[in-house]
C-alpha positions as CSV (number, residue, x, y, z in Angstrom):
1,X,0.0,0.0,0.0
2,X,1.4,3.4,-1.0
3,X,1.8,5.8,1.8
4,X,-0.2,9.0,1.5
5,X,2.2,10.7,4.0
6,X,5.9,9.8,3.7
7,X,7.6,8.7,6.9
8,X,9.2,11.5,8.6
9,X,12.6,11.4,10.2
10,X,11.7,14.0,12.8
11,X,11.4,12.5,16.3
12,X,8.0,12.4,18.0
13,X,7.9,15.2,20.5
14,X,7.3,13.8,24.0
15,X,4.2,15.1,25.9
16,X,5.1,18.2,27.9
17,X,6.4,17.5,31.3
18,X,7.1,13.8,30.8
19,X,10.8,13.8,30.1
20,X,13.1,13.9,33.1
21,X,14.9,16.9,31.9
22,X,11.6,18.9,32.3
23,X,11.6,18.0,36.0
24,X,13.6,19.9,38.7
25,X,15.3,16.7,39.9
26,X,14.6,13.0,40.4
27,X,13.3,13.6,43.9
28,X,10.2,15.4,42.3
29,X,9.1,12.0,41.1
30,X,7.5,11.3,44.4
31,X,5.6,14.7,44.2
32,X,3.9,14.1,40.9
33,X,0.2,13.6,40.7
34,X,-0.7,10.0,40.1
35,X,-3.1,7.3,41.4
36,X,-1.6,5.8,44.6
37,X,-3.6,2.6,44.0
38,X,-1.5,2.1,40.8
39,X,1.8,1.8,42.7
40,X,3.0,-1.8,42.3
41,X,3.2,-3.7,45.5
42,X,4.6,-7.2,44.6
43,X,6.9,-9.3,46.6
44,X,10.6,-9.0,46.1
45,X,12.8,-6.1,44.9
46,X,12.2,-4.0,41.9
47,X,13.7,-5.2,38.6
48,X,16.8,-3.4,37.3
49,X,16.2,-4.4,33.7
50,X,13.1,-3.4,31.7
51,X,12.6,-5.3,28.5
52,X,10.1,-4.3,25.8
53,X,8.3,-6.4,23.2
54,X,8.3,-4.5,19.9
55,X,5.0,-4.9,18.0
56,X,2.2,-3.0,19.6
57,X,4.4,-2.0,22.6
58,X,6.9,0.2,20.7
59,X,5.6,0.0,17.2
60,X,2.0,0.7,16.1
61,X,1.4,-2.1,13.5
62,X,-1.5,-0.3,11.8
63,X,0.5,0.0,8.5
64,X,1.4,-3.7,8.6
65,X,-2.2,-4.8,8.6
66,X,-3.3,-2.0,6.2
67,X,-0.9,-3.2,3.6
68,X,-2.0,-6.8,4.0
69,X,-5.6,-5.7,3.5
70,X,-4.7,-4.0,0.2
71,X,-2.7,-6.9,-1.0
72,X,-5.6,-9.2,-0.3
73,X,-8.2,-6.8,-1.9
74,X,-10.3,-6.2,1.2
75,X,-10.9,-3.1,3.3
76,X,-8.8,-2.4,6.4
77,X,-12.0,-2.6,8.5
78,X,-12.7,-6.1,7.1
79,X,-9.1,-7.2,7.8
80,X,-9.3,-5.8,11.4
81,X,-12.6,-7.6,12.0
82,X,-11.3,-11.0,10.9
83,X,-8.1,-10.4,12.8
84,X,-10.1,-9.6,16.0
85,X,-12.2,-12.7,15.5
86,X,-9.0,-14.9,15.2
87,X,-7.6,-13.4,18.4
88,X,-10.7,-14.0,20.4
89,X,-10.7,-17.6,19.2
90,X,-7.1,-18.1,20.3
91,X,-5.6,-18.1,16.8
92,X,-2.8,-15.9,15.5
93,X,-2.7,-13.6,12.5
94,X,-2.0,-16.5,10.1
95,X,-5.6,-17.6,10.6
96,X,-6.8,-14.5,8.9
97,X,-5.6,-15.2,5.4
98,X,-7.6,-18.4,4.7
99,X,-10.8,-16.6,5.5
100,X,-10.0,-13.5,3.4
101,X,-8.2,-15.2,0.4
102,X,-8.7,-18.9,0.6
103,X,-7.3,-19.5,-2.9
104,X,-4.1,-17.4,-2.3
105,X,-0.8,-18.4,-0.7
106,X,-0.2,-15.3,1.4
107,X,3.4,-16.2,1.9
108,X,4.1,-15.6,-1.8
109,X,3.2,-11.9,-1.1
110,X,5.7,-11.4,1.8
111,X,8.3,-9.8,-0.3
112,X,5.9,-7.4,-1.9
113,X,4.5,-6.6,1.6
114,X,8.0,-5.8,2.8
115,X,8.7,-3.6,-0.2
116,X,5.6,-1.5,0.5
117,X,6.1,-1.5,4.2
118,X,9.7,-0.4,4.1
119,X,10.5,-1.3,7.7
120,X,10.0,0.7,10.8
121,X,9.7,4.5,10.6
122,X,9.3,7.2,13.1
123,X,5.6,7.5,12.2
124,X,5.1,4.0,13.5
125,X,6.3,4.7,17.0
126,X,3.7,5.1,19.7
127,X,4.1,8.7,21.0
128,X,4.9,7.6,24.6
129,X,7.9,5.4,23.6
130,X,10.8,7.9,23.5
131,X,10.0,9.7,26.7
132,X,9.5,6.4,28.6
133,X,12.8,4.8,27.4
134,X,14.7,8.0,28.1
135,X,13.3,8.4,31.6
136,X,14.1,4.7,32.4
137,X,17.7,5.1,31.4
138,X,18.0,8.3,33.4
139,X,16.7,6.5,36.3
140,X,19.4,3.8,35.9
141,X,17.4,0.9,34.5
142,X,18.8,-1.2,31.8
143,X,16.6,-0.9,28.8
144,X,16.3,-3.9,26.4
145,X,14.2,-4.0,23.2
146,X,13.5,-7.6,22.2
147,X,10.5,-9.2,20.4
148,X,9.5,-11.7,17.7
149,X,10.9,-10.0,14.7
150,X,13.2,-10.8,11.7
151,X,16.8,-9.8,12.2
152,X,16.5,-6.9,9.7
153,X,14.2,-5.1,12.2
154,X,17.1,-4.6,14.7
155,X,18.9,-2.3,12.3
156,X,15.6,-0.4,11.7
157,X,15.1,0.1,15.4
158,X,18.7,1.4,15.8
159,X,18.1,3.8,12.9
160,X,15.3,5.3,15.0
161,X,17.9,6.2,17.6
162,X,15.7,5.0,20.5
163,X,17.2,5.1,24.0
164,X,18.3,1.5,24.8
165,X,21.1,-0.6,26.1
166,X,20.5,-3.7,24.1
167,X,18.4,-4.6,21.0
168,X,17.7,-8.2,19.8
169,X,15.2,-9.9,17.6
170,X,14.0,-13.5,18.0
171,X,15.9,-14.4,14.8
172,X,19.1,-13.1,16.4
173,X,18.4,-14.8,19.8
174,X,17.7,-18.1,18.0
175,X,14.3,-18.6,19.6
176,X,10.8,-17.2,19.3
177,X,8.3,-16.4,22.0
178,X,6.6,-18.1,23.8
179,X,9.6,-20.5,24.0
180,X,11.6,-20.3,27.2
181,X,14.8,-20.0,25.1
182,X,13.8,-16.5,23.9
183,X,13.7,-15.1,27.5
184,X,16.9,-16.9,28.6
185,X,18.8,-15.6,25.6
186,X,17.4,-12.1,26.2
187,X,18.5,-12.2,29.8
188,X,22.0,-13.3,28.8
189,X,22.4,-10.0,26.9
190,X,22.9,-8.3,30.3
191,X,25.9,-9.0,32.3
192,X,25.3,-11.0,35.5
193,X,21.6,-10.8,35.0
194,X,19.0,-13.2,36.4
195,X,15.4,-13.7,35.3
196,X,14.0,-12.1,38.4
197,X,16.1,-8.9,37.7
198,X,14.0,-8.2,34.5
199,X,10.5,-6.9,33.8
200,X,9.1,-7.9,30.5
201,X,6.6,-5.4,29.0
202,X,4.3,-7.0,26.4
203,X,0.8,-6.7,24.9
204,X,0.0,-10.4,24.5
205,X,-1.1,-12.7,27.4
206,X,-0.1,-15.8,25.4
207,X,3.2,-14.7,23.9
208,X,4.4,-12.2,26.5
209,X,2.9,-12.3,30.0
210,X,2.4,-16.0,30.6
211,X,5.8,-17.3,29.1
212,X,7.8,-14.5,30.7
213,X,6.3,-15.2,34.1
214,X,7.0,-18.9,33.6
215,X,10.6,-18.0,32.8
216,X,11.0,-16.2,36.1
217,X,10.7,-12.6,34.9
218,X,8.5,-9.9,36.3
219,X,5.6,-8.9,34.0
220,X,3.9,-5.9,32.7
221,X,0.8,-6.3,30.5
222,X,0.4,-3.3,28.2
223,X,-3.3,-3.3,27.1
224,X,-3.0,-1.7,23.6
225,X,-3.2,-3.1,20.1
226,X,-5.6,-5.9,19.0
227,X,-4.2,-8.5,21.4
228,X,-4.0,-6.2,24.3
229,X,-7.6,-5.2,24.1
230,X,-9.1,-8.6,23.2
231,X,-7.2,-11.1,25.3
232,X,-8.0,-11.7,29.0
233,X,-5.8,-12.9,31.8
234,X,-6.6,-16.3,33.2
235,X,-8.3,-16.0,36.6
236,X,-5.4,-17.6,38.5
237,X,-2.7,-15.3,36.9
238,X,-1.4,-12.2,38.4
239,X,0.9,-9.7,36.7
240,X,3.1,-7.1,38.4
241,X,1.7,-4.2,36.3
242,X,-1.3,-3.7,34.0
243,X,-1.0,-0.5,32.0
244,X,-2.8,1.2,29.1
245,X,0.3,3.2,28.0
246,X,4.0,3.6,28.8
247,X,3.8,7.1,30.3
248,X,3.4,6.0,33.9
249,X,5.9,3.1,33.8
250,X,9.1,5.1,34.9
251,X,7.3,6.6,37.8
252,X,5.8,3.3,38.9
253,X,9.2,1.6,38.7
254,X,10.8,4.4,40.6
255,X,8.1,4.0,43.3
256,X,8.6,0.2,43.3
257,X,12.3,0.7,43.8
258,X,11.7,3.1,46.7
259,X,13.0,6.2,45.1
């Protein structure tokens, strides 16, 4: 799908007052207005590593699905409706294609999709990403960007110049979520790190929250994007944080750490 607005290379401007440089000092974190009930109160020390999934956590995937809709000859609304139904039924995005184009091998269109998509651009970033990552680094947390992506996406993330300490894709790590090997390889990126030292931020219950917890990581469920809005947590599962955006995350982690 051709883009009506070419991707910009200008950084997204963080909301006023969210970056740490706009605050008098780090002690002011405890004086900011926020909901006290939202402060995490889990057992154990706060994590020192914050690891982020990529799709629908850092990157808005609207362009991905819009291009697939055009390639399949359906409207974006139709594609979104079928994708939503697949998610509710516990399927992944591959279940969409047989419904919308039963006589088409969608994998034959992957190269054309990639050509039209052109990789990650500044316009694809959620607007709260830069300020969140910047604040976390200024607070002394190790920031890791790691998700189920082909290796070429790592260079595209680096080109966006996001604040980070480590970037890795599932292809580079040699394992895809929800496999335990993904999380152990990700933890190995940080020197002397243990699973309990890390908080994994993801939008999917099945691919992010549950397997990260099973691997011994702390968990943050970010409820945005198709999976974040349509999936539900099992009744017997608790997560450390449930958020609808990344804006509060640095403050909550600072409170958890006792700053």
